[in-house]
BAFI-26301 format. One record per residue: residue number from 1; residue in one letter; chain; z, x, y of N, C-alpha, C in turn. Coordinates in steps of 0.05 Angstrom, whole numbers, plus 32768, in hexadecimal, padded with zeros to 4 digits. Example, Ala and Ser with C-alpha at 12.3 -4.5 7.8 and 13.67 -1.06 7.14 Angstrom:
2
[1,a,A,[809C,8108,7F8E],[809C,80F6,7FA6],[809C,8108,7FBE]]
[2,s,A,[808E,8101,7FD3],[808F,8111,7FEB],[809D,8102,8001]]
// end
This chain:
176
[1,x,A,[8ACE,7B79,85EE],[8ADD,7B86,8603],[8ACD,7B8A,861C]]
[2,x,A,[8AB3,7B86,861A],[8AA2,7B8A,8632],[8AA6,7B74,8647]]
[3,x,A,[8AAA,7B5B,863E],[8AAB,7B45,8651],[8AC2,7B48,8665]]
[4,x,A,[8ADA,7B50,865D],[8AEF,7B54,8671],[8AE9,7B69,8685]]
[5,x,A,[8ADC,7B7F,867C],[8AD4,7B94,868F],[8ABF,7B8A,86A3]]
[6,x,A,[8AAC,7B7A,869A],[8A98,7B6F,86AB],[8AA5,7B5B,86BF]]
[7,x,A,[8AB8,7B4B,86B4],[8AC6,7B37,86C5],[8AD5,7B45,86DB]]
[8,x,A,[8AE2,7B5B,86D5],[8AF1,7B69,86EA],[8ADE,7B74,86FF]]
[9,x,A,[8AC8,7B7F,86F7],[8AB5,7B8A,870B],[8AA8,7B73,871B]]
[10,x,A,[8AA1,7B5D,870E],[8A95,7B47,871D],[8AA9,7B3C,8732]]
[11,x,A,[8AC2,7B39,872B],[8AD5,7B30,873F],[8ADA,7B46,8754]]
[12,x,A,[8AD8,7B5F,874D],[8AD9,7B74,8761],[8AC3,7B72,8776]]
[13,x,A,[8AAB,7B6D,876C],[8A93,7B69,877E],[8A97,7B50,878F]]
[14,x,A,[8AA1,7B3B,8783],[8AA6,7B22,8792],[8ABB,7B27,87A8]]
[15,x,A,[8AD1,7B35,87A1],[8AE5,7B3C,87B5],[8AD9,7B4B,87CD]]
[16,x,A,[8AC9,7B5F,87C7],[8ABC,7B6E,87DC],[8AAA,7B5C,87EC]]
[17,x,A,[8A9A,7B4B,87DF],[8A87,7B39,87ED],[8A97,7B26,87FF]]
[18,x,A,[8AAB,7B19,87F4],[8ABB,7B06,8804],[8AC9,7B14,881B]]
[19,x,A,[8AD2,7B2D,8816],[8ADF,7B3C,882B],[8ACC,7B42,8842]]
[20,x,A,[8AB4,7B4B,883B],[8AA1,7B52,8850],[8A97,7B39,885F]]
[21,x,A,[8A92,7B24,8851],[8A8A,7B0B,885E],[8AA1,7B01,8870]]
[22,x,A,[8AB9,7B03,8866],[8AD0,7AFB,8876],[8AD3,7B0B,8890]]
[23,x,A,[8ACF,7B25,888E],[8ACF,7B36,88A6],[8AB9,7B2E,88B9]]
[24,x,A,[8AA2,7B28,88AF],[8A8C,7B1F,88C0],[8A95,7B05,88CF]]
[25,x,A,[8AA0,7AF2,88C1],[8AA9,7AD9,88CE],[8ABE,7ADE,88E3]]
[26,x,A,[8AD1,7AF0,88DC],[8AE6,7AF6,88F0],[8ADB,7B03,8908]]
[27,x,A,[8AC9,7B16,8905],[8ABC,7B24,891B],[8AAC,7B10,892C]]
[28,x,A,[8A9E,7AFE,891F],[8A8E,7AEA,892D],[8AA1,7AD7,893D]]
[29,x,A,[8AB7,7ACF,8932],[8ACA,7ABE,8940],[8AD6,7ACC,8958]]
[30,x,A,[8ADD,7AE6,8954],[8AE8,7AF5,896B],[8AD4,7AF9,8981]]
[31,x,A,[8ABA,7AFD,8979],[8AA6,7B02,898D],[8AA0,7AE9,899E]]
[32,x,A,[8AA4,7AD2,8994],[8A9E,7ABA,89A3],[8AB2,7AB3,89B9]]
[33,x,A,[8ACA,7ABA,89B6],[8ADF,7AB6,89CA],[8AE2,7A9A,89D4]]
[34,x,A,[8AD7,7A87,89C6],[8ADA,7A6B,89CF],[8AF7,7A61,89CC]]
[35,x,A,[8B06,7A6D,89BA],[8B22,7A64,89B6],[8B34,7A6B,89CC]]
[36,x,A,[8B2B,7A7C,89DE],[8B3C,7A85,89F5],[8B37,7A75,8A0E]]
[37,x,A,[8B2B,7A5D,8A0A],[8B25,7A4D,8A22],[8B3E,7A44,8A30]]
[38,x,A,[8B3B,7A30,8A40],[8B51,7A26,8A50],[8B67,7A1C,8A3E]]
[39,x,A,[8B7F,7A25,8A43],[8B96,7A1D,8A33],[8B9D,7A00,8A39]]
[40,x,A,[8BA0,79F0,8A25],[8BA7,79D4,8A28],[8BC5,79D1,8A27]]
[41,x,A,[8BD0,79BE,8A34],[8BED,79BB,8A34],[8BF9,79B6,8A18]]
[42,x,A,[8BEA,79A8,8A07],[8BF4,79A2,89EC],[8BF2,79BA,89D9]]
[43,x,A,[8BE1,79CE,89DF],[8BDE,79E5,89CE],[8BE0,79FF,89DF]]
[44,x,A,[8BF6,7A05,89EB],[8BF8,7A1C,89FD],[8BF8,7A37,89EF]]
[45,x,A,[8BFE,7A37,89D5],[8C00,7A50,89C6],[8BE8,7A54,89B3]]
[46,x,A,[8BD2,7A48,89B9],[8BBB,7A49,89A7],[8BAF,7A65,89A5]]
[47,x,A,[8BAE,7A75,89BB],[8BA3,7A90,89B9],[8BB4,7AA2,89A7]]
[48,x,A,[8BCF,7AA0,89AA],[8BE1,7AB0,899A],[8BDE,7AA7,897C]]
[49,x,A,[8BDC,7A8D,8978],[8BD9,7A83,895D],[8BBF,7A8C,8950]]
[50,x,A,[8BAA,7A8C,8960],[8B90,7A95,8956],[8B90,7AB2,894E]]
[51,x,A,[8B9A,7AC3,895F],[8B9B,7AE0,8959],[8BAE,7AE6,8942]]
[52,x,A,[8BC3,7AD6,893F],[8BD5,7ADA,8928],[8BC7,7AD3,890E]]
[53,x,A,[8BB9,7ABC,890E],[8BAB,7AB4,88F5],[8B94,7AC8,88EF]]
[54,x,A,[8B87,7AD1,8903],[8B71,7AE5,88FF],[8B7E,7AFF,88F4]]
[55,x,A,[8B95,7B07,88FE],[8BA2,7B1F,88F4],[8BAA,7B1C,88D7]]
[56,x,A,[8BB4,7B05,88CF],[8BBB,7AFF,88B3],[8BA2,7B00,88A2]]
[57,x,A,[8B8C,7AF5,88AC],[8B73,7AF5,889E],[8B69,7B12,889A]]
[58,x,A,[8B6B,7B22,88AE],[8B62,7B3E,88AC],[8B72,7B4D,8897]]
[59,x,A,[8B8C,7B48,8896],[8B9C,7B54,8881],[8B93,7B4C,8865]]
[60,x,A,[8B8F,7B32,8861],[8B85,7B28,8848],[8B6A,7B34,8841]]
[61,x,A,[8B59,7B37,8854],[8B3E,7B41,884F],[8B3F,7B5F,8848]]
[62,x,A,[8B50,7B6E,8856],[8B52,7B8B,8850],[8B5B,7B8E,8833]]
[63,x,A,[8B70,7B80,882B],[8B7A,7B82,8810],[8B66,7B77,87FB]]
[64,x,A,[8B56,7B63,8803],[8B41,7B59,87F2],[8B2C,7B6E,87ED]]
[65,x,A,[8B24,7B7C,8802],[8B10,7B92,87FF],[8B1B,7BA9,87EE]]
[66,x,A,[8B34,7BB1,87F3],[8B40,7BC6,87E3],[8B41,7BBF,87C6]]
[67,x,A,[8B4A,7BA6,87C0],[8B4C,7B9E,87A4],[8B30,7B9D,8798]]
[68,x,A,[8B1C,7B94,87A7],[8B01,7B93,879C],[8AF7,7BAE,8795]]
[69,x,A,[8AFB,7BC2,87A6],[8AF3,7BDD,87A0],[8B01,7BE8,8787]]
[70,x,A,[8B1B,7BE3,8785],[8B29,7BEC,876E],[8B21,7BDE,8754]]
[71,x,A,[8B1B,7BC4,8756],[8B12,7BB5,873F],[8AF6,7BBF,8735]]
[72,x,A,[8AE5,7BC5,8748],[8ACA,7BD0,8740],[8ACE,7BEA,8731]]
[73,x,A,[8AE1,7BFA,873A],[8AE7,7C13,872C],[8AF8,7C0F,8713]]
[74,x,A,[8AFF,7BF6,870E],[8B10,7BED,86F7],[8B2B,7BFA,86F7]]
[75,x,A,[8B38,7BFA,870E],[8B53,7C03,8711],[8B66,7BEB,8710]]
[76,x,A,[8B7A,7BED,8701],[8B8D,7BD7,86FE],[8B9B,7BD0,8718]]
[77,x,A,[8B9E,7BE4,872A],[8BAA,7BDF,8744],[8B9B,7BCA,8753]]
[78,x,A,[8B80,7BC8,874F],[8B70,7BB4,875C],[8B79,7B98,8753]]
[79,x,A,[8B80,7B95,873A],[8B8A,7B7B,8730],[8BA4,7B74,873D]]
[80,x,A,[8BB6,7B88,873F],[8BD0,7B83,874B],[8BCD,7B7A,8768]]
[81,x,A,[8BBB,7B88,8777],[8BB7,7B81,8793],[8BA9,7B65,8795]]
[82,x,A,[8B96,7B60,8784],[8B89,7B46,8784],[8B9D,7B30,877E]]
[83,x,A,[8BAF,7B34,876B],[8BC3,7B1F,8765],[8BD5,7B1A,877D]]
[84,x,A,[8BDC,7B30,878B],[8BEE,7B2C,87A2],[8BDF,7B1E,87B9]]
[85,x,A,[8BC6,7B26,87BE],[8BB7,7B1A,87D4],[8BB1,7AFD,87CF]]
[86,x,A,[8BA8,7AF6,87B7],[8BA1,7ADB,87B1],[8BBA,7AC9,87B0]]
[87,x,A,[8BD0,7AD3,87A6],[8BE9,7AC4,87A5],[8BF3,7ABF,87C2]]
[88,x,A,[8BF1,7AD3,87D3],[8BF9,7AD0,87EF],[8BE7,7ABC,87FD]]
[89,x,A,[8BCC,7ABE,87F8],[8BBA,7AAB,8805],[8BC0,7A8E,87FD]]
[90,x,A,[8BC4,7A8A,87E3],[8BCB,7A6F,87DA],[8BE4,7A65,87E8]]
[91,x,A,[8BF8,7A76,87E9],[8C11,7A6F,87F6],[8C0D,7A6A,8814]]
[92,x,A,[8BFC,7A7A,8820],[8BF6,7A77,883D],[8BE9,7A5B,8842]]
[93,x,A,[8BD6,7A53,8832],[8BC9,7A3A,8836],[8BDB,7A22,8830]]
[94,x,A,[8BF0,7A26,8820],[8C03,7A11,881A],[8C1A,7A10,882F]]
[95,x,A,[8C24,7A28,8836],[8C3C,7A29,8848],[8C36,7A23,8865]]
[96,x,A,[8C1F,7A2C,886F],[8C19,7A28,888C],[8C18,7A0A,8893]]
[97,x,A,[8C0A,79F9,8884],[8C0B,79DC,888B],[8C27,79D0,8889]]
[98,x,A,[8C37,79DA,8875],[8C52,79D0,8874],[8C62,79D9,888C]]
[99,x,A,[8C5E,79F1,8895],[8C6B,79FB,88AD],[8C62,79EB,88C6]]
[100,x,A,[8C49,79E4,88C7],[8C3F,79D4,88DE],[8C4C,79B8,88DE]]
[101,x,A,[8C4F,79AC,88C6],[8C5C,7992,88C5],[8C79,7995,88CE]]
[102,x,A,[8C86,79AA,88C5],[8CA2,79AE,88CD],[8CA5,79B2,88EB]]
[103,x,A,[8C93,79C2,88F7],[8C94,79C6,8914],[8C8F,79AC,8923]]
[104,x,A,[8C7E,799C,8918],[8C79,7982,8925],[8C90,796F,8923]]
[105,x,A,[8CA0,7972,890E],[8CB6,7960,890A],[8CD0,7969,8918]]
[106,x,A,[8CD1,7982,891F],[8CE9,798D,892B],[8CEF,797F,8946]]
[107,x,A,[8CDB,7979,8955],[8CE0,796D,896F],[8CE5,7983,8984]]
[108,x,A,[8CEF,797B,899A],[8CF3,798E,89AF],[8CD9,7992,89BF]]
[109,x,A,[8CD8,79A7,89CF],[8CC0,79AB,89DF],[8CAE,79C1,89D4]]
[110,x,A,[8CB9,79D6,89CA],[8CA9,79ED,89C1],[8C9E,79EB,89A5]]
[111,x,A,[8CAE,79E3,8992],[8CA5,79E2,8976],[8C8C,79D2,8972]]
[112,x,A,[8C8A,79B9,897C],[8C71,79AA,8978],[8C58,79B8,8985]]
[113,x,A,[8C5D,79C5,899C],[8C46,79D2,89A9],[8C3D,79EA,8999]]
[114,x,A,[8C50,79F9,898D],[8C48,7A0F,897C],[8C39,7A04,8964]]
[115,x,A,[8C43,79EF,8958],[8C36,79E3,8941],[8C1A,79D9,8947]]
[116,x,A,[8C17,79CC,895E],[8BFC,79C3,8967],[8BEA,79DA,896D]]
[117,x,A,[8BF4,79EF,8978],[8BE4,7A07,897E],[8BD9,7A14,8965]]
[118,x,A,[8BEB,7A16,8951],[8BE2,7A22,8937],[8BCE,7A10,892A]]
[119,x,A,[8BD4,79F6,892A],[8BC1,79E3,891D],[8BA6,79E3,892B]]
[120,x,A,[8BA6,79E7,8945],[8B8D,79E6,8954],[8B7A,79FD,894C]]
[121,x,A,[8B85,7A14,8945],[8B75,7A2B,893E],[8B76,7A33,8921]]
[122,x,A,[8B82,7A23,8910],[8B86,7A2A,88F4],[8B6B,7A2D,88E6]]
[123,x,A,[8B58,7A1C,88EB],[8B3E,7A1E,88DE],[8B2E,7A36,88E8]]
[124,x,A,[8B2D,7A39,8902],[8B1D,7A4F,890D],[8B2A,7A6A,8909]]
[125,x,A,[8B45,7A6B,8909],[8B53,7A84,8906],[8B52,7A8E,88E9]]
[126,x,A,[8B4F,7A7C,88D6],[8B4E,7A83,88BA],[8B32,7A84,88AF]]
[127,x,A,[8B1E,7A88,88C0],[8B03,7A88,88B7],[8AFD,7A9F,88A4]]
[128,x,A,[8B0C,7AB5,88A6],[8B07,7ACC,8895],[8B0D,7AC7,8877]]
[129,x,A,[8B21,7AB6,8871],[8B27,7AB0,8855],[8B20,7A94,884D]]
[130,x,A,[8B15,7A85,8860],[8B0F,7A69,885A],[8AF9,7A65,8845]]
[131,x,A,[8AE4,7A75,8846],[8ACE,7A71,8833],[8AD8,7A74,8816]]
[132,x,A,[8AE4,7A8A,880F],[8AEC,7A8D,87F3],[8B04,7A7B,87EC]]
[133,x,A,[8B14,7A74,87FF],[8B2A,7A62,87FA],[8B20,7A45,87F4]]
[134,x,A,[8B0D,7A3C,8803],[8B02,7A21,8800],[8AF5,7A1D,87E5]]
[135,x,A,[8AEA,7A31,87D9],[8ADD,7A2E,87BF],[8AF0,7A34,87A8]]
[136,x,A,[8B09,7A39,87AF],[8B1E,7A3E,879A],[8B1D,7A59,878E]]
[137,x,A,[8B10,7A6C,879B],[8B0E,7A87,8790],[8B28,7A95,878A]]
[138,x,A,[8B3D,7A93,879B],[8B56,7AA0,8795],[8B62,7A97,877A]]
[139,x,A,[8B61,7A7E,8775],[8B6C,7A73,875C],[8B5B,7A7B,8744]]
[140,x,A,[8B41,7A79,8747],[8B2E,7A81,8732],[8B31,7A9E,872C]]
[141,x,A,[8B32,7AAF,8740],[8B35,7ACC,873C],[8B50,7AD3,872F]]
[142,x,A,[8B65,7AC6,8737],[8B7F,7ACB,872B],[8B7E,7AC5,870D]]
[143,x,A,[8B72,7AAF,8705],[8B71,7AA7,86E9],[8B60,7ABB,86D9]]
[144,x,A,[8B47,7ABF,86E2],[8B34,7ACF,86D2],[8B3C,7AED,86D2]]
[145,x,A,[8B45,7AF8,86E8],[8B4D,7B14,86E9],[8B65,7B19,86D7]]
[146,x,A,[8B78,7B06,86D6],[8B8F,7B0B,86C5],[8B89,7B07,86A8]]
[147,x,A,[8B76,7AF5,86A2],[8B6C,7AF3,8686],[8B5E,7B0D,867D]]
[148,x,A,[8B4E,7B18,868F],[8B41,7B31,8689],[8B55,7B48,8686]]
[149,x,A,[8B6A,7B47,8697],[8B7F,7B5B,8696],[8B8D,7B5B,867B]]
[150,x,A,[8B92,7B44,8670],[8BA0,7B43,8656],[8B8F,7B51,8641]]
[151,x,A,[8B75,7B4B,8642],[8B63,7B57,862E],[8B60,7B75,8632]]
[152,x,A,[8B5E,7B7E,864B],[8B5A,7B9A,8651],[8B74,7BAA,864A]]
[153,x,A,[8B8B,7B9F,864F],[8BA4,7BAD,8649],[8BA7,7BB0,862B]]
[154,x,A,[8BA0,7B9B,861C],[8BA2,7B9D,85FF],[8B90,7BB3,85F4]]
[155,x,A,[8B78,7BB5,85FF],[8B65,7BC9,85F5],[8B68,7BE4,8603]]
[156,x,A,[8B78,7BE6,8618],[8B7B,7BFF,8626],[8B63,7C07,8635]]
[157,x,A,[8B55,7BF4,8641],[8B3C,7BFA,864F],[8B3D,7BF8,866D]]
[158,x,A,[8B54,7BF8,8679],[8B56,7BFA,8696],[8B53,7C18,869D]]
[159,x,A,[8B4C,7C1D,86B6],[8B4A,7C38,86C1],[8B3A,7C4B,86AF]]
[160,x,A,[8B1F,7C49,86B1],[8B0E,7C59,86A0],[8B13,7C77,86A3]]
[161,x,A,[8B1E,7C80,86B9],[8B23,7C9D,86BC],[8B3A,7CA6,86AB]]
[162,x,A,[8B4A,7C94,86A1],[8B62,7C9B,8691],[8B5D,7C96,8673]]
[163,x,A,[8B45,7C93,866A],[8B40,7C8C,864E],[8B41,7CA4,863C]]
[164,x,A,[8B46,7CBB,8647],[8B48,7CD3,8636],[8B2E,7CE0,8630]]
[165,x,A,[8B1A,7CDB,8640],[8B00,7CE8,863D],[8B03,7D06,8644]]
[166,x,A,[8AEE,7D15,8641],[8AEF,7D31,8647],[8AF4,7D36,8665]]
[167,x,A,[8B07,7D45,866A],[8B0D,7D4C,8686],[8B03,7D67,868D]]
[168,x,A,[8AFB,7D6B,86A6],[8AF2,7D85,86AE],[8B0A,7D97,86B2]]
[169,x,A,[8B07,7DB0,86A9],[8B1D,7DC3,86AE],[8B1F,7DC8,86CD]]
[170,x,A,[8B37,7DD0,86D5],[8B3C,7DD5,86F1],[8B27,7DE9,86FD]]
[171,x,A,[8B1F,7DFC,86EE],[8B0C,7E10,86F9],[8AF1,7E03,86FF]]
[172,x,A,[8AE9,7DEE,86F0],[8AD0,7DE0,86F5],[8AD2,7DCF,870F]]
[173,x,A,[8AE9,7DC5,8715],[8AED,7DB5,872D],[8AEB,7DC6,8746]]
[174,x,A,[8AF4,7DDE,8745],[8AF4,7DEF,875D],[8AD8,7DF9,8764]]
[175,x,A,[8AC6,7DFA,8750],[8AAB,7E03,8756],[8A9A,7DEE,8763]]
[176,x,A,[8AA1,7DD5,8760],[8A91,7DBF,8767],[8A85,7DB6,877D]]
// end
């Protein structure tokens, strides 16, 4: 029963690490401001696309950090948040290229320019989640955390504070 608990904590530490590294990459990208250069006629919406992808990355990273902290504390809510974040990230990496192809195929004047603008900044705007996504971490974490969850739920070893250990009486808490 020890291996699932260790697995959960290791993935919690990895979530925190990837979250902090991702925030560093996002901050570095924002500090460089090279993406706000002269707007090209074929990508007039690149600045909006960049800040939108960075905003999505920041949301993913915040939830990644929260889930990591909760997993280190062995709270099942950390698993639920991790499952949601990693599922959304996988969907994001699949759906955005499909959307770009659709925008390119629509025709007209605006849709292809929006698609080209998003495509132009997709790599740099997603730098916050790129590292752990490129090595397959979301899928690996989904598999191993859910395997650990099955074992921990069977043994009732989630949330160490709820294991029924000795609790301090209310009077001891007020003195503290």
